[in-house]
N, CA and C of each residue as an Amber inpcrd file, in Angstrom:
protein
   312
  60.4290000 -49.8610000  83.3510000  60.4530000 -50.4450000  82.0190000
  59.0380000 -50.8200000  81.5540000  58.2890000 -51.4980000  82.4040000
  56.9180000 -51.9040000  82.0680000  56.0410000 -50.6890000  81.8280000
  56.2400000 -49.6940000  82.6640000  55.4690000 -48.4640000  82.5260000
  55.8030000 -47.7740000  81.2020000  57.0760000 -47.8060000  80.8640000
  57.5120000 -47.2100000  79.6150000  56.8870000 -47.9310000  78.4120000
  56.8520000 -49.2560000  78.4410000  56.2240000 -50.0470000  77.3700000
  54.7310000 -49.7400000  77.2780000  54.1130000 -49.6470000  78.4390000
  52.6740000 -49.3490000  78.4720000  52.4020000 -47.9520000  77.9100000
  53.2710000 -46.9740000  78.2450000  53.1340000 -45.6290000  77.7150000
  53.3230000 -45.6170000  76.1990000  54.2740000 -46.4150000  75.7110000
  54.5200000 -46.5120000  74.2690000  53.2960000 -47.1170000  73.5640000
  52.7230000 -48.1470000  74.1560000  51.5030000 -48.7700000  73.6170000
  50.3590000 -47.7630000  73.5700000  50.1970000 -47.0500000  74.6670000
  49.1300000 -46.0590000  74.7530000  49.3490000 -44.9630000  73.7090000
  50.6080000 -44.5750000  73.5090000  50.9300000 -43.5540000  72.5210000
  50.5240000 -44.0340000  71.1280000  50.8630000 -45.2910000  70.7830000
  50.4930000 -45.8480000  69.4780000  48.9710000 -45.9540000  69.3310000
  48.2990000 -46.3260000  70.4030000  46.8250000 -46.4130000  70.3760000
  46.2210000 -45.0230000  70.1300000  46.7890000 -44.0010000  70.7820000
  46.3010000 -42.6380000  70.5940000  46.5490000 -42.1530000  69.1660000
  47.7160000 -42.4720000  68.6400000  48.0220000 -42.0880000  67.2530000
  47.0410000 -42.7760000  66.3000000  46.7830000 -44.0580000  66.5420000
  45.8490000 -44.8160000  65.7070000  44.4320000 -44.2540000  65.8390000
  44.0290000 -43.9570000  67.0780000  42.6960000 -43.3950000  67.3020000
  42.5750000 -42.0250000  66.6360000  43.6390000 -41.2410000  66.7230000
  43.6470000 -39.9210000  66.0970000  43.4950000 -40.0430000  64.5760000
  44.1920000 -41.0140000  63.9890000  44.0890000 -41.2260000  62.5390000
  42.6560000 -41.6380000  62.1780000  42.0640000 -42.4850000  62.9840000
  40.6780000 -42.8980000  62.7350000  39.7310000 -41.7120000  62.8400000
  39.9640000 -40.8480000  63.8300000  39.1270000 -39.6520000  64.0050000
  39.2630000 -38.7510000  62.7790000  40.4860000 -38.5750000  62.2870000
  40.6950000 -37.7480000  61.1070000  39.9780000 -38.3370000  59.8820000
  40.0420000 -39.6650000  59.7290000  39.3260000 -40.3220000  58.6230000
  37.8280000 -40.0990000  58.7450000  37.3260000 -40.2490000  59.9620000
  35.8880000 -40.0490000  60.1760000  35.4840000 -38.6070000  59.8970000
  36.3090000 -37.6580000  60.3100000  36.0160000 -36.2490000  60.0430000
  36.0490000 -35.9630000  58.5430000  36.9980000 -36.5890000  57.8320000
  37.0680000 -36.4130000  56.3800000  35.8320000 -37.0210000  55.7120000
  35.4550000 -38.2080000  56.1530000  34.2550000 -38.8530000  55.6100000
  33.0240000 -38.0080000  55.8940000  32.9410000 -37.4640000  57.0950000
  31.8080000 -36.6020000  57.4620000  31.7590000 -35.3700000  56.5580000
  32.9190000 -34.7520000  56.3260000  32.9850000 -33.5720000  55.4600000
  32.5600000 -33.9360000  54.0310000  33.0120000 -35.0960000  53.5430000
  32.6210000 -35.5500000  52.2070000  31.1130000 -35.7710000  52.1320000
  30.5490000 -36.3660000  53.1680000  29.1030000 -36.6110000  53.1860000
  28.3220000 -35.2980000  53.2270000  28.8280000 -34.3430000  53.9920000
  28.1660000 -33.0250000  54.0400000  28.2130000 -32.3700000  52.6600000
  29.3940000 -32.4180000  52.0150000  29.5220000 -31.8240000  50.6740000
  28.6200000 -32.5340000  49.6710000  28.5550000 -33.8530000  49.7510000
  27.6890000 -34.6140000  48.8510000  26.2260000 -34.2440000  49.0910000
  25.8580000 -34.0890000  50.3480000  24.4850000 -33.7000000  50.6800000
  24.1560000 -32.3160000  50.1260000  25.1240000 -31.4070000  50.2400000
  24.9310000 -30.0520000  49.7040000  24.7530000 -30.1120000  48.1880000
  25.6060000 -30.9120000  47.5150000  25.4780000 -31.0540000  46.0570000
  24.1290000 -31.6600000  45.6830000  23.7100000 -32.6870000  46.4170000
  22.4200000 -33.3210000  46.1310000  21.2670000 -32.3490000  46.3410000
  21.3720000 -31.5390000  47.3910000  20.3320000 -30.5240000  47.6220000
  20.2780000 -29.5380000  46.4580000  21.4510000 -29.1170000  45.9840000
  21.5010000 -28.1720000  44.8640000  20.9310000 -28.8270000  43.5920000
  21.2840000 -30.0930000  43.3680000  20.7490000 -30.8080000  42.1980000
  19.2350000 -30.9530000  42.3050000  18.7570000 -31.2670000  43.4960000
  17.3130000 -31.4180000  43.7000000  16.5970000 -30.0820000  43.4590000
  17.1870000 -28.9960000  43.9540000  16.5970000 -27.6730000  43.7150000
  16.5500000 -27.3610000  42.2220000  17.6380000 -27.7070000  41.5160000
  17.6820000 -27.4530000  40.0740000  16.6250000 -28.2980000  39.3560000
  16.4690000 -29.5540000  39.7760000  15.4320000 -30.4050000  39.1770000
  14.0360000 -29.8600000  39.4750000  13.8340000 -29.3780000  40.7000000
  12.5300000 -28.7910000  41.0460000  12.2290000 -27.5960000  40.1440000
  13.2440000 -26.7490000  39.9410000  13.0540000 -25.5910000  39.0630000
  12.7420000 -26.0460000  37.6380000  13.4810000 -27.0570000  37.1890000
  13.2770000 -27.5720000  35.8320000  11.8690000 -28.1550000  35.6860000
  11.4270000 -28.9200000  36.6900000  10.0860000 -29.4880000  36.6440000
   9.0300000 -28.3900000  36.6580000   9.2710000 -27.3450000  37.4340000
   8.3230000 -26.2270000  37.4760000   8.2330000 -25.5520000  36.1110000
   9.4030000 -25.3410000  35.4930000   9.4000000 -24.7400000  34.1490000
   8.6680000 -25.6520000  33.1720000   8.9540000 -26.9410000  33.2350000
   8.2910000 -27.8970000  32.3370000   6.7920000 -27.8950000  32.5630000
   6.3950000 -27.8460000  33.8140000   4.9640000 -27.8380000  34.1320000
   4.3020000 -26.5770000  33.5690000   4.9750000 -25.4320000  33.7260000
   4.4350000 -24.1810000  33.1590000   4.3580000 -24.2700000  31.6390000
   5.4210000 -24.8250000  31.0320000   5.4320000 -24.9760000  29.5740000
   4.2940000 -25.8870000  29.1200000   4.1030000 -27.0000000  29.8280000
   3.0260000 -27.9300000  29.4640000   1.6580000 -27.2760000  29.6280000
   1.4960000 -26.5010000  30.6810000   0.2190000 -25.8080000  30.9000000
  -0.0370000 -24.8270000  29.7570000   0.9930000 -24.0960000  29.3590000
   0.8470000 -23.1370000  28.2500000   0.5100000 -23.8690000  26.9550000
   1.1890000 -24.9860000  26.7030000   0.9030000 -25.7670000  25.4930000
  -0.5120000 -26.3260000  25.5200000  -0.9350000 -26.7960000  26.6860000
  -2.2940000 -27.3370000  26.8270000  -3.3220000 -26.2480000  26.5270000
  -3.0850000 -25.0470000  27.0520000  -4.0060000 -23.9380000  26.7940000
  -4.0080000 -23.5680000  25.3140000  -2.8260000 -23.5830000  24.7100000
  -2.7160000 -23.2760000  23.2820000  -3.4630000 -24.3330000  22.4600000
  -3.2910000 -25.5980000  22.8140000  -3.9910000 -26.6810000  22.1030000
  -5.5010000 -26.5620000  22.2830000  -5.9320000 -26.2330000  23.4850000
  -7.3710000 -26.0560000  23.7200000  -7.9270000 -24.9260000  22.8590000
  -7.1810000 -23.8240000  22.7650000  -7.6290000 -22.6840000  21.9520000
  -7.6860000 -23.0800000  20.4770000  -6.6660000 -23.8230000  20.0280000
  -6.6600000 -24.2520000  18.6310000  -7.7930000 -25.2440000  18.3620000
  -8.0660000 -26.1270000  19.3070000  -9.1590000 -27.0840000  19.1370000
 -10.4960000 -26.3500000  19.0470000 -10.6560000 -25.3290000  19.8550000
 -11.8890000 -24.5340000  19.8160000 -12.0200000 -23.8380000  18.4640000
 -10.9110000 -23.2740000  17.9930000 -10.9180000 -22.5990000  16.6970000
 -11.2400000 -23.5780000  15.5660000 -10.6470000 -24.7720000  15.6240000
 -10.9250000 -25.7910000  14.6070000 -12.3820000 -26.2330000  14.6370000
 -12.9300000 -26.3510000  15.8280000 -14.3420000 -26.7230000  15.9480000
 -15.2320000 -25.6550000  15.3110000 -14.8990000 -24.3940000  15.5370000
 -15.6600000 -23.2990000  14.9230000 -15.5550000 -23.3630000  13.3980000
 -14.3650000 -23.6740000  12.8940000 -14.1820000 -23.7780000  11.4460000
 -14.9580000 -24.9760000  10.8940000 -14.9910000 -26.0770000  11.6510000
 -15.7400000 -27.2550000  11.2080000 -17.2310000 -26.9330000  11.1120000
 -17.7390000 -26.2180000  12.1170000 -19.1460000 -25.8180000  12.1060000
 -19.4210000 -24.9220000  10.9020000 -18.5000000 -23.9830000  10.6290000
 -18.6660000 -23.0890000   9.4750000 -18.6400000 -23.8900000   8.1680000
 -17.7390000 -24.8770000   8.0690000 -17.6820000 -25.7290000   6.8710000
 -18.9840000 -26.5080000   6.6910000 -19.5050000 -27.0570000   7.7830000
 -20.7800000 -27.7850000   7.7060000 -21.8910000 -26.8660000   7.2180000
 -21.9150000 -25.6340000   7.7160000 -22.9370000 -24.6690000   7.3070000
 -22.7970000 -24.3430000   5.8190000 -21.5470000 -24.1010000   5.3860000
 -21.3160000 -23.7900000   3.9730000 -21.6600000 -24.9790000   3.0780000
 -21.3330000 -26.1870000   3.5450000 -21.6650000 -27.3900000   2.7870000
 -23.1800000 -27.5050000   2.6160000 -23.9200000 -27.2600000   3.6770000
 -25.3790000 -27.3160000   3.6140000 -25.9130000 -26.2610000   2.6440000
 -25.3440000 -25.0590000   2.6990000 -25.7740000 -24.0020000   1.7690000
 -25.4670000 -24.4000000   0.3250000 -24.2980000 -25.0010000   0.0960000
 -23.9140000 -25.4150000  -1.2490000 -24.8720000 -26.4950000  -1.7630000
 -25.2060000 -27.4640000  -0.9030000 -26.1490000 -28.5130000  -1.3140000
 -27.5220000 -27.9210000  -1.6290000 -27.9370000 -26.9570000  -0.8160000
 -29.2220000 -26.2930000  -1.0650000 -29.1680000 -25.5310000  -2.3860000
 -28.0390000 -24.8560000  -2.6510000 -27.8900000 -24.1090000  -3.9020000
 -27.8920000 -25.0600000  -5.0900000 -27.2390000 -26.2160000  -4.9560000
 -27.2480000 -27.2120000  -6.0350000 -28.6640000 -27.7140000  -6.3080000
 -29.3840000 -27.9400000  -5.2010000 -30.7620000 -28.4230000  -5.3580000
 -31.6190000 -27.3750000  -6.0610000 -31.4380000 -26.1120000  -5.6810000
 -32.1890000 -25.0230000  -6.3420000 -31.8190000 -24.9640000  -7.8220000
 -30.5140000 -25.0750000  -8.1270000 -30.0680000 -25.0380000  -9.5230000
 -30.6500000 -26.2170000 -10.3020000 -30.6770000 -27.3820000  -9.6910000
 -31.2480000 -28.5660000 -10.3550000 -32.7360000 -28.3650000 -10.5840000
 -33.4290000 -27.8710000  -9.5620000 -34.8780000 -27.6330000  -9.6990000
 -35.1420000 -26.6360000 -10.8160000 -34.3340000 -25.5490000 -10.8390000
 -34.5060000 -24.5550000 -11.9080000 -34.2300000 -25.1700000 -13.2740000
 -33.1530000 -25.9620000 -13.3440000 -32.7970000 -26.6140000 -14.5980000
 -33.9200000 -27.5570000 -15.0450000 -34.4910000 -28.2970000 -14.0930000
 -35.5800000 -29.2220000 -14.4060000 -36.8050000 -28.4280000 -14.8910000
 -37.0890000 -27.3200000 -14.2140000 -38.2510000 -26.4820000 -14.5820000
 -38.0620000 -25.9270000 -15.9820000 -36.8760000 -25.4010000 -16.2650000
 -36.5920000 -24.8420000 -17.5910000 -36.7000000 -25.9300000 -18.6550000
 -36.1730000 -27.0920000 -18.3510000 -36.1930000 -28.2020000 -19.3030000
 -37.6270000 -28.6350000 -19.5840000 -38.4390000 -28.7080000 -18.5280000
 -39.8280000 -29.1560000 -18.7300000 -40.6140000 -28.1130000 -19.5060000
 -40.3650000 -26.8260000 -19.2990000 -41.0710000 -25.7660000 -20.0490000
 -40.6050000 -25.7290000 -21.4950000 -39.3400000 -25.9820000 -21.6990000
 -38.7920000 -25.9560000 -23.0540000 -39.3460000 -27.1310000 -23.8540000
 -39.4140000 -28.2820000 -23.1930000 -39.8910000 -29.4650000 -23.8680000
 -41.4220000 -29.4580000 -23.9620000 -42.0350000 -28.8490000 -22.9540000
 -43.4890000 -28.9120000 -22.8940000 -44.1340000 -27.9020000 -23.7440000
């Protein structure tokens, strides 16, 4: 009788231990799946960051090229402005000369 009770206890302990093992295996499988998903998400983020970095590099190069072009245009405007001022001065000098000869 005592042996039978002890066997019944042991049987219940084994069933309980088996259930715990199954829970642990399920938790382990869930953790593995979560890790796989996180790895995939991290890979996707890495790809996205790489694309963004390439896009930013291209934009930076485009901005640098445009800045260089604008600087060239600014230099050309300064040159034209100087020529225009010189032309105005020549026109004024000529006008002054004509006026002084006409009056003189």
